[in-house]
N, C-alpha and C positions, 0 to 999 in steps of 0.2 A: 532537282533531279527527279525525273518521272520513273515510276515503277510499273512494270508490267503487272496486270492483275494477278498473275500466278507467282509473282516474285516471293521467294521464301522470307525475305526480310520484312515484308509487309505482313505476312501471315504469322510470323514468329518474332514480334517485337521484343526487344530486350526488356526484361522486368527490372524496373529501377531498384537500386539498393541504396538505403539511407544509412550511412555510417553514424557512429556516435557523434562525431563532429557535426554532421548534417542535422541530426536531431537537436543538438544543443543550440544550433543557430536559430531554430524556429519555435521550440517548445517553451511556453511561458506559463507560469502558475496562474496568471490572470485569466488565461484561456482554458487551461487544463482543469482548474477547480470547477467551473461551471459544466465542463464536458463530463467530469466524473459524477457530478450531481445528476445530470440527465441519464447517464449510464446506469447509476444505482436505482433511479426511479424506474427505468425501463426494465431492469433486471427483476425488481421486486413486483412489477406488475405483469410479469409473465411474457414480456416481449423478446426475451433472449433465450435461445436454446443453448444450454451449457451444462455438461456433466461436471461433477467434482473432478479436480485435476488428477491425472494419473501420475504416480511417482514410481520410477524404477530405480532401485538401489544399484549403485555401481560399486559393489563391495571391494573389488580388488584395488580400486583407486580411492576408496573412502569418499565417494561422491554420490550425488543424487541427480537424476534426470527427470524433469517434470514435463508433462505434455498437457497444454491448456487450450483446448479448442472451444469455439463458440460461433453461433450464427446470430448476427445482430443487424436487423434491418436489411439494407442492400449490401452489407459486407459480411464476410465470414473469414475465419482464419484460425491461427493457433500461435501460441507462444511456446517455443521449446526452450526451457530454462534449465540451467545447471547450477547446482550448489556444491562447491568443493571447499569445505571449511578451511583446509590447510593451505589454500592458495595464498592466504595472507602472508604466510612465511616465505613465499617466493616472489612476492611483489605483484601478484595477479589478483583481480577482483574475485571475491568468494562467489558472487552471483553473476552469471553471464547468461546470454540467451539471444535468440533471434525471434522475430515476429514475422509471420507470413500473412499478408492480406490477400483475399480472394474476392472477386465479384460474386455476390450471392445469386444473382440472376442467371449467370452463365457458367460459374465455376472457373472463370479465367483468373490466373494469377495477376495481381495488381502491383504488389510491391513486397520487398523484403527489407526489414529494418533491424538494425542492431537493437537488442532488447535491454541492454544493461541500464542505460540512462532513463529509458521509458519506464522500466520497473521502478527505479529509484524515485522518479518524479511522480508517477501516478500513485504510488503508495503514500507518499507524503501529501499529495493533493487530496486523497480520500480522507486522510486524518484531518486535513483542513476543513473539508466538508462537514465532518462529524463535529469538529470543534466549533465551527460557525453556528451549527444548529443546536448543539447540546451543552456547550459551556455557558457559564453564567455571563450575562451581557457585560458585566464589569470585571471580567477575569483579567487579572494583571500579572499574576505570578505563574510561571511555567517551570516545571521540573522535567529535565530531559535525562532519562536513564539509558546510557549508551553513548558512545563517542565516535561511531563510525560513519559510513556513508549515509545511513538513514537518519542519524542524529542531525547531521548538517542539512540534509534535504528537508527534514521536518521543520527545522528552525526557519528556513527560507519560506516554506509554504504557509506555516502558521502565522507569520508576520503579515501575510496578505489579508487574513480574516480577523485578526485580533491585534490590539496594540498592547504588547506586554511591557511592563516597566522593570520586571526582574526575571532573570534567567538563571536557573540552578542546574548544575551538571554533575552527574555521577557516572563513573565508569569503573569497571573492575581493574583497569590500569590507570592509576592516579595521574601519570604523566599525560595520558590521552585526554583525561577529563580537564586537566589544566590547559592543555593546548586548545581544546574546543571552547572552553570558557573564555580564553583570551580572544579567540576569533569572534565570538558572538557577544562580547561585553557582559559575560555572566560570571558566576562564581562556582568553583568546584567544591563539592562537599560530599558527605556520606549520603547514602540512599535515603536514610531516615530523615536527615536534615533537609534534603531536597524535597521530599514528599510532604513533610509536615507544613501545613499552611498553604500549600500550592493550590491554585485554582484549577490548573490543567496539568496532568501528569502524562508524559509520553514515554512509554516503555519500548525501547528499540534496541535492547541488548539481546544478543543471541545466547539465551540461557535455557536451562532445563528445569530450574526450581524457582519458586517465587522471589521476586526482588521488590514487589510492592505489597506491603502489609496493610490490611484494612484499618488497624488501630492507629495508623499514622495519618489517615486521610481526614481532611476537614469536611464538615457537612457541605454538600453542594459541589464537591469536586467531580471533575470528569477525568476518568482514566482511559487513555488511548493505549490499548494493548496490541502491539504490532510486531514484537520481537520473536515470538515463538509460533511455529507451525508443527503440529504433530500431536497424536492422540495421548502421548504420555508426557508431554512437556508443559510446564507451567511457568507463568511469569507473575501471576497474581495469586494471593492466598484465598482461602474459602470465604473469609470475612469480606474481602473486596467483592467477591462474586455474589454476595447477598444483595448487592445493589441491583439497579435495573440494567440488564445486559442487552445491548444492541449489537447486532452482528452485520457483516456485509451480506452473508448468505447463511440461512438456517441450515440448509442441506450440507454445506461445507463445514460449518461449525460442529455439526454432529458427527463428522468424520475426522476432522483435522485439528480441533481445538481441545487440547488437554485441559485448559482452564474451564471450559464448559463441561466436558465429559466427566472429569474427575471431581468437580465440585457438586455435580448433580443439580446445577442451577436450572431455572426455567428461562428460556430466551424471551425477552419482552417484545422485541420487534427487529425486523431488518431496517437498516438505515434508510433504504429506499421507501419503505412504508411510511416512515415519519416525514421524510422529505415531501412525499406525495400528499400528506395530510390524511392518510388512511389510519394512522395511529397517532394519538397525541404525544407530545414530548413527555418523556418519563418524569414523574414527580418524586422519585426516590431520593434519599439523601445522597447516595453515590450513583453515578452513571458510569458504566463501562462500555466502551466501544471496542469490540474484538474484531480486528481486521486481519483477514487471511490472504486477501488478494484474489481478484477474479479475472478470468480471461476477458470478459467484456470490457474491463478497465483498460487492458492492454490494447484491445482492438480500437476502442474509442480514442485512446491517446495516439495510436499509430495513424488512424484516419485523420486526426488533427494535424499531425506532422506532414502527411502526404498532401492534404488540402492546403496547408500554409505554404508549402514549397511551390505549389502550382500558382498561387495567387501573386 
């Protein structure tokens, strides 16, 4: 069908929308983990324009609305993300959102994507990047503290980079811990039992006070702290925070990480700096990776989805 040069449908093409199902069809940890590595390197080497996310409280409905924009190479865009903790009680996801991709050269909208699964998977993929880089090469025992969406995603992503022989699971709700343990071939136990002797600890519970205590950790352990965002919230105690602290973004950690702010620790490096070889791998007895989540991760993941769908 030929279009007249002035035809509105040619000048105003439909911006494609990628539903969660469409994202699920094409997004794979095997592709996403290297894409997150590149995004973190680019972020830490100053190739990304990105403010710390803005968060608007939605007091009357006890929710939060986050705005996460970035400019990354020839794409730019934003994730609009919502956190409504009581959604779990009515069968809805607690975290939802959409990602808008825009062509950086002209400002044209490229695509709109459901952000829930991208957020889930990119978060776990970034932890996998950190674990591949920072965990002991012979790491075999993993402790997962939490039993929700992120706990499951982390198990899938971590298996791509390490071969674990033992999985330990803790949750505030024992029934949830047992269910997840059954799914992943692991064992449900107390937080202390899970952490003692673990090579890699993954904290993905939505908590406000520490659930990982430094006195439990074995020498050489890696603690991935993913569960809390907020200047007053903790998931690790001060003893854990005496280890080498690696963050996704220094700037974000000094605004959004209660673990960093309240412990008064010094940040050793951004993950991207170590990935790029600008800082050596830390040699401390304990290494902490504090992940807050960055807009550039969402854009890189969204671009991967759009690219995979075209090919």
